[in-house]
VOBA-1610 file (N, C-alpha, C; in pm, whole numbers, padded with zeros to 5 digits, always signed):
BEGIN
Met-07266+05741+00820Met-07169+05757+00810Met-07169+05854+00694Ile-07087+05927+00684Ile-07107+06015+00565Ile-06960+06031+00502Leu-06911+06017+00370Leu-06780+05978+00328Leu-06705+06008+00171Tyr-06653+06083+00191Tyr-06629+06171+00099Tyr-06512+06166+00022His-06476+06172-00123His-06413+06111-00207His-06397+06228-00324Gly-06336+06322-00299Gly-06220+06396-00393Gly-06161+06335-00544Thr-06225+06392-00622Thr-06184+06392-00760Thr-06258+06468-00860Asp-06234+06434-01035Asp-06292+06613-01112Asp-06404+06522-01131Ile-06477+06621-01199Ile-06615+06593-01261Ile-06642+06501-01358Glu-06570+06460-01443Glu-06604+06385-01520Glu-06577+06204-01435Ser-06456+06189-01351Ser-06497+06088-01306Ser-06649+06110-01129Ala-06662+06191-01182Ala-06770+06178-01068Ala-06914+06170-01092Glu-06905+06140-01218Glu-06985+06164-01271Glu-07001+06010-01331Lys-06894+05917-01333Lys-06912+05794-01366Lys-06930+05639-01244Ile-06897+05757-01102Ile-06868+05724-00952Ile-07013+05692-00961Met-07137+05810-00970Met-07307+05779-00916Met-07319+05683-01024Ser-07261+05643-01165Ser-07334+05529-01186Ser-07291+05355-01133Lys-07176+05369-01109Lys-07062+05252-01012Lys-06981+05319-00991Ile-06979+05225-00886Ile-06776+05242-00808Ile-06717+05131-00857Arg-06593+05154-00873Arg-06518+05064-00972Arg-06377+05051-00837Leu-06324+04867-00891Leu-06212+04864-00769Leu-06122+04910-00825Asp-06121+04859-00948Asp-06040+04751-01041Asp-05925+04945-01130Val-05932+05052-01074Val-05954+05167-01194Val-05864+05220-01061Gly-05788+05354-01193Gly-05712+05389-01027Gly-05568+05360-01079Ser-05462+05434-00977Ser-05313+05398-00955Ser-05302+05335-00924Ser-05221+05195-00953Ser-05140+05105-00865Ser-05030+05160-00780Arg-04982+05291-00794Arg-04855+05378-00809Arg-04947+05492-00643Val-05028+05421-00578Val-05087+05413-00475Val-05075+05373-00329Asp-05069+05471-00197Asp-05028+05382-00066Asp-05077+05268-00070Phe-05161+05220-00121Phe-05224+05128-00037Phe-05294+05034-00251Gly-05264+05088-00359Gly-05277+05022-00431Gly-05384+05057-00511Arg-05479+04994-00649Arg-05567+05027-00690Arg-05657+05008-00542Gly-05753+05038-00589Gly-05854+05066-00530Gly-05968+05231-00526Phe-06114+05222-00439Phe-06134+05354-00366Phe-06165+05416-00288Tyr-06085+05521-00247Tyr-06034+05569-00151Tyr-06181+05646-00107Thr-06142+05716-00025Thr-06253+05788+00096Thr-06219+05852+00242Thr-06249+05939+00223Thr-06233+05975+00398Thr-06369+06030+00457Thr-06355+06071+00571Thr-06451+06109+00683Thr-06436+06262+00650Ser-06335+06317+00610Ser-06277+06463+00599Ser-06334+06538+00478Pro-06474+06674+00482Pro-06517+06700+00334Pro-06347+06768+00306Glu-06272+06863+00437Glu-06205+06921+00360Glu-06081+06843+00318Thr-06033+06739+00329Thr-05995+06649+00335Thr-05986+06631+00117Ala-06124+06585+00155Ala-06183+06546-00007Ala-06208+06651-00131Lys-06176+06823-00058Lys-06154+06888-00140Lys-06100+06933-00161Lys-05938+06932-00124Lys-05797+06901-00080Lys-05775+06786-00282Trp-05780+06675-00260Trp-05788+06606-00365Trp-05902+06619-00469Ala-05979+06753-00460Ala-06089+06732-00605Ala-05982+06787-00655Leu-05904+06890-00594Leu-05854+07038-00664Leu-05761+06945-00741Arg-05662+06865-00672Arg-05570+06845-00742Arg-05577+06763-00827Lys-05647+06646-00820Lys-05731+06558-00878Lys-05717+06634-01102Ala-05853+06652-00977Ala-05889+06809-01143Ala-05770+06888-01201Lys-05667+06973-01181Lys-05564+07067-01182Lys-05465+06899-01314Val-05425+06830-01268Val-05404+06754-01288Val-05406+06687-01444Arg-05618+06665-01443Arg-05703+06588-01555Arg-05722+06699-01697Lys-05682+06838-01606Lys-05771+06991-01670Lys-05864+06970-01668Gln-05976+07004-01595Gln-06108+06927-01564Gln-06152+06985-01434Lys-06298+07017-01389Lys-06372+07099-01321Lys-06361+06973-01203Pro-06296+07006-01012Pro-06349+06971-00916Pro-06432+06883-00885Ala-06470+06785-00808Ala-06595+06779-00755Ala-06519+06667-00652Val-06636+06705-00571Val-06646+06621-00445Val-06801+06511-00440Val-06737+06362-00405Val-06925+06262-00454Val-06927+06250-00267Ile-07078+06295-00236Ile-07077+06216-00101Ile-07150+06098-00047Leu-07130+05985+00004Leu-07130+05908-00003Leu-07210+05883+00190Asn-07336+05812+00158Asn-07358+05763+00298Asn-07371+05613+00306Phe-07291+05619+00382Phe-07272+05433+00408Phe-07312+05398+00559Asp-07328+05319+00489Asp-07426+05174+00564Asp-07387+05124+00689Asp-07251+05155+00759Asp-07144+05038+00823Asp-07221+04929+00903Lys-07351+04990+00954Lys-07420+04816+01000Lys-07420+04695+00918Ser-07484+04742+00828Ser-07488+04614+00715Ser-07368+04598+00633Ala-07252+04715+00631Ala-07147+04649+00580Ala-07015+04567+00678Asn-07031+04548+00782Asn-07011+04441+00907Asn-07052+04323+00803Lys-07160+04308+00744Lys-07179+04161+00663Lys-07085+04068+00572Ile-06984+04229+00534Ile-06887+04209+00405Ile-06728+04221+00495Ile-06674+04320+00539Ile-06597+04331+00572Ile-06550+04269+00659Lys-06413+04149+00643Lys-06357+04061+00669Lys-06271+04194+00826Arg-06273+04116+00940Arg-06204+04218+01041Arg-06105+04154+01118Phe-05967+04176+01064Phe-05824+04079+01113Phe-05848+04138+01334Gln-05824+04051+01400Gln-05765+04018+01471Gln-05639+04079+01518Asn-05557+04017+01436Asn-05407+04050+01492Asn-05377+04178+01373Asp-05245+04227+01402Asp-05188+04299+01255Asp-05205+04236+01150Leu-05145+04278+01054Leu-05087+04221+00906Leu-04911+04138+00903
//
């Protein structure tokens, strides 16, 4: 599965060496974390937004996510939380 993360170029370079879940704003929908989308268009919109605020160039990080391997580490809930 291909996932996209829209950000600025400086942050994208940091992400390429290590994805950190403890950075970012705590005032977003689901708190701190690393947000991705399956939509390249949505990632581009976020990249433009983040870059404008940070006065940087926009960038989209493209991740090839192996969801078969991830099943071993993802807790799946049977009921709504």
